[in-house]
DRENZA-164064 format. One line per 3 residues: their letters; for each residue x, y, z of N, C-alpha, C. Coordinates in steps of 0.2 Angstrom, whole numbers. Layout:
A	X/Y/Z/X/Y/Z/X/Y/Z | ... .
***
This chain:
MDR	86/211/38/82/218/36/86/223/33 | 93/221/35/98/227/30/97/236/35 | 98/234/42/94/239/46/98/238/52 .
EPE	98/244/57/98/242/63/91/241/68 | 91/237/73/83/237/73/82/243/79 | 74/242/80/73/248/83/72/247/91 .
EAG	71/249/95/73/246/102/65/242/103 | 60/244/102/54/240/102/54/233/99 | 57/232/93/56/226/89/62/221/94 .
LDY	68/223/94/72/219/97/69/218/105 | 66/222/108/62/221/118/58/214/115 | 55/216/107/48/211/106/51/205/106 .
WTK	54/205/102/59/198/99/62/194/104 | 67/200/108/72/196/116/64/193/121 | 60/195/122/54/196/127/52/188/126 .
EMN	51/186/119/48/180/116/54/174/117 | 59/176/115/62/171/116/65/170/124 | 64/173/128/64/174/135/58/170/138 .
NGK	53/172/134/45/167/137/46/161/132 | 52/156/131/52/150/128/51/151/121 | 50/154/116/52/154/108/56/153/108 .
DRE	58/147/103/63/146/98/65/148/94 | 71/150/92/76/155/87/73/154/80 | 69/146/78/66/146/73/59/150/72 .
FVF	56/151/79/50/155/78/53/162/77 | 57/164/80/61/170/78/62/170/72 | 64/167/67/66/169/62/61/167/56 .
DGF	55/164/59/49/165/55/46/170/55 | 46/174/59/44/180/59/46/186/55 | 52/185/56/58/189/50/55/187/43 .
VNS	57/182/40/56/183/34/48/179/33 | 42/180/36/36/181/36/34/189/35 | 37/193/37/36/199/38/37/206/31 .
PEW	31/208/30/30/212/26/35/215/23 | 41/216/28/46/221/27/53/215/24 | 54/209/25/55/204/21/53/204/14 .
AGI	48/202/14/44/203/6/45/210/1 | 46/215/4/49/219/0/55/219/0 | 60/217/2/66/217/0/67/211/-4 .
CKE	62/205/-5/61/201/-9/60/205/-15 | 56/208/-15/51/211/-21/57/216/-25 | 63/219/-21/64/224/-24/71/219/-29 .
YGI	71/213/-27/76/208/-31/74/203/-35 | 67/205/-38/64/202/-41/64/195/-38 | 60/192/-34/60/187/-31/54/187/-25 .
KPV	51/180/-27/47/178/-20/48/175/-14 | 46/177/-9/48/175/-4/46/170/-1 | 49/163/1/45/158/2/44/157/9 .
TLD	38/155/12/33/157/17/36/151/21 | 40/151/28/40/145/31/36/144/35 | 30/146/37/23/148/41/22/140/40 .
PVS	20/137/47/21/129/47/10/129/44 | 8/135/47/1/133/44/-1/135/38 | 3/137/33/2/139/27/5/133/23 .
AFA	12/131/25/13/125/24/7/115/24 | 3/118/29/-1/114/30/-8/115/24 | -10/119/22/-14/122/19/-12/120/12 .
ERL	-5/121/10/-4/120/4/-4/113/3 | -1/108/8/-2/101/9/-8/98/7 | -13/101/9/-21/99/9/-22/102/1 .
YET	-20/105/-2/-21/107/-11/-18/101/-13 | -13/98/-11/-7/95/-16/-12/87/-16 | -12/85/-7/-12/79/-7/-20/76/-6 .
CLG	-27/81/-5/-31/83/-6/-34/83/-14 | -33/91/-17/-36/91/-21/-31/86/-28 | -25/86/-27/-22/84/-32/-18/90/-37 .
RDA	-17/94/-33/-16/99/-37/-12/106/-32 | -7/110/-37/-4/115/-34/-10/120/-31 | -7/122/-26/-11/127/-20/-9/135/-24 .
DDA	-15/138/-23/-14/146/-26/-14/150/-21 | -10/155/-20/-9/160/-14/-16/162/-12 | -20/163/-15/-26/166/-10/-28/162/-7 .
GVK	-29/154/-10/-32/150/-5/-28/147/0 | -21/147/1/-17/146/4/-19/152/11 | -20/155/9/-19/162/13/-24/163/17 .
YWA	-31/162/15/-37/162/18/-39/154/21 | -36/149/19/-35/144/23/-31/145/29 | -25/147/30/-19/147/32/-23/152/41 .
NEI	-25/158/38/-30/161/40/-36/160/45 | -41/156/42/-45/151/45/-43/148/52 | -38/145/51/-34/142/57/-31/146/60 .
AVN	-26/149/59/-21/153/64/-25/159/67 | -31/163/62/-33/168/67/-44/166/68 | -45/163/65/-51/160/65/-52/153/71 .
GAS	-45/152/72/-46/145/76/-52/140/72 | -50/140/65/-53/132/63/-49/128/64 | -50/120/67/-46/115/68/-45/113/59 .
ASE	-37/108/60/-35/104/55/-40/102/51 | -45/97/56/-50/94/53/-54/95/50 | -59/101/52/-64/105/49/-61/108/43 .
VAR	-53/110/43/-52/112/36/-53/106/30 | -49/101/32/-50/96/29/-54/91/25 | -59/92/31/-65/92/29/-69/96/23 .
FFF	-68/102/25/-70/108/19/-68/105/12 | -62/102/12/-58/101/5/-62/96/1 | -62/91/6/-65/83/4/-72/83/3 .
FSD	-75/89/4/-81/89/1/-83/96/-1 | -79/99/-3/-80/104/-9/-82/103/-16 | -85/106/-19/-85/106/-26/-81/104/-30 .
EFI	-76/105/-29/-71/105/-32/-68/96/-32 | -68/94/-25/-66/88/-24/-73/85/-25 | -77/85/-27/-84/82/-30/-83/80/-34 .
KLD	-82/87/-40/-80/85/-47/-76/81/-50 | -71/78/-45/-67/74/-48/-69/67/-48 | -75/64/-44/-79/60/-47/-75/52/-47 .
LNN	-73/52/-41/-68/48/-38/-72/40/-36 | -70/36/-39/-74/30/-34/-73/28/-27 | -74/25/-23/-74/22/-18/-64/21/-15 .
KEY	-63/14/-20/-55/17/-18/-52/20/-19 | -52/25/-25/-50/34/-26/-50/37/-20 | -57/37/-17/-58/42/-11/-54/39/-6 .
VTR	-55/33/-4/-53/29/2/-43/31/0 | -41/30/-5/-33/31/-7/-32/38/-6 | -35/43/-8/-35/51/-5/-35/52/2 .
LYK	-41/46/5/-40/50/13/-32/49/17 | -31/41/14/-24/38/17/-21/44/14 | -19/44/9/-13/51/7/-13/58/10 .
TIM	-21/59/13/-19/67/17/-19/65/24 | -24/60/25/-25/58/34/-17/55/39 | -16/51/33/-11/47/36/-4/45/32 .
NRE	-3/53/26/2/52/25/4/47/22 | 2/43/20/4/36/17/1/32/10 | 0/31/7/-2/26/4/-7/19/10 .
PED	-11/16/5/-16/12/9/-11/3/7 | -12/3/13/-11/-7/13/-16/-9/13 | -16/-14/6/-22/-20/5/-27/-21/7 .
DGL	-28/-21/15/-33/-23/20/-36/-18/21 | -33/-12/22/-37/-7/22/-40/-4/18 | -38/-3/12/-40/-3/6/-49/-4/6 .
VYW	-48/-12/6/-52/-16/3/-58/-16/9 | -57/-15/16/-61/-14/20/-65/-8/20 | -60/-2/19/-66/7/20/-69/5/12 .
AGQ	-65/3/9/-72/5/2/-77/1/1 | -76/-5/6/-81/-10/7/-89/-8/10 | -82/-3/15/-88/1/21/-93/4/16 .
LST	-89/8/11/-92/15/7/-98/10/3 | -96/4/0/-100/1/-4/-106/-2/-1 | -107/-4/5/-113/-8/10/-116/0/14 .
SSS	-111/3/18/-117/3/23/-116/12/26 | -108/13/24/-105/19/27/-104/26/24 | -106/30/24/-107/37/21/-98/40/21 .
RES	-98/45/15/-90/46/14/-89/51/21 | -94/55/23/-92/59/28/-92/54/34 | -93/48/36/-94/43/41/-86/41/40 .
VFD	-84/39/35/-76/37/34/-72/42/35 | -73/48/32/-67/53/32/-68/55/42 | -73/53/44/-71/56/52/-69/49/54 .
GFA	-70/45/53/-63/37/55/-56/39/54 | -54/40/48/-48/46/46/-46/52/51 | -51/54/53/-49/61/55/-46/58/64 .
NSP	-50/56/67/-50/53/72/-46/49/75 | -40/48/69/-33/44/71/-29/46/73 | -23/42/77/-18/43/79/-13/48/72 .
EWE	-13/44/67/-9/48/61/-12/56/59 | -17/57/58/-19/66/57/-18/69/65 | -17/65/69/-16/70/76/-8/71/74 .
DIC	-3/68/75/5/67/73/5/72/68 | 2/72/62/0/79/56/1/82/57 | -6/84/61/-6/91/64/-3/91/70 .
NSY	-1/89/73/6/90/79/12/94/75 | 13/89/69/20/93/66/20/100/64 | 12/102/62/12/109/59/11/113/65 .
GIT	10/110/71/11/115/75/1/119/78 | -4/113/74/-10/117/75/-16/110/79 | -22/112/79/-26/109/82/-29/104/77 .
K	-29/95/79/-31/90/77/-39/96/72 .
***
């Protein structure tokens, strides 16, 4: 911050660490602050967010919608999770059933592949792809298949890695 700490700030961060927060938490607090953003702006650089909730939102844009995230969208979805208490599954559901996603006009195999990449963080195995695409062709809705993926241990692991509720 290029200054001495004020007493209240020093007390706050010390208390956070004494209550179990790690150094990464404190570091994130500094690099995600308006003061840090102002310093970056002075030097003509854009601060990189290290906020895991924002990183999760960016990941949804990339894996689900197949495009780079926009800043306003990331801020909106990060706020929905961090402030308004939306779960990761609720936000992912919005992405998968948004007008933008629907306009991609993906066939069943493409839809299932997108679920694997977003929810399980991997490419589908052949048997799984055939099974889920077949379910969509015969009896299951896209919503019910989404729910099946969103209830997987892989999704829970991804959510936990970002520190958010599945």
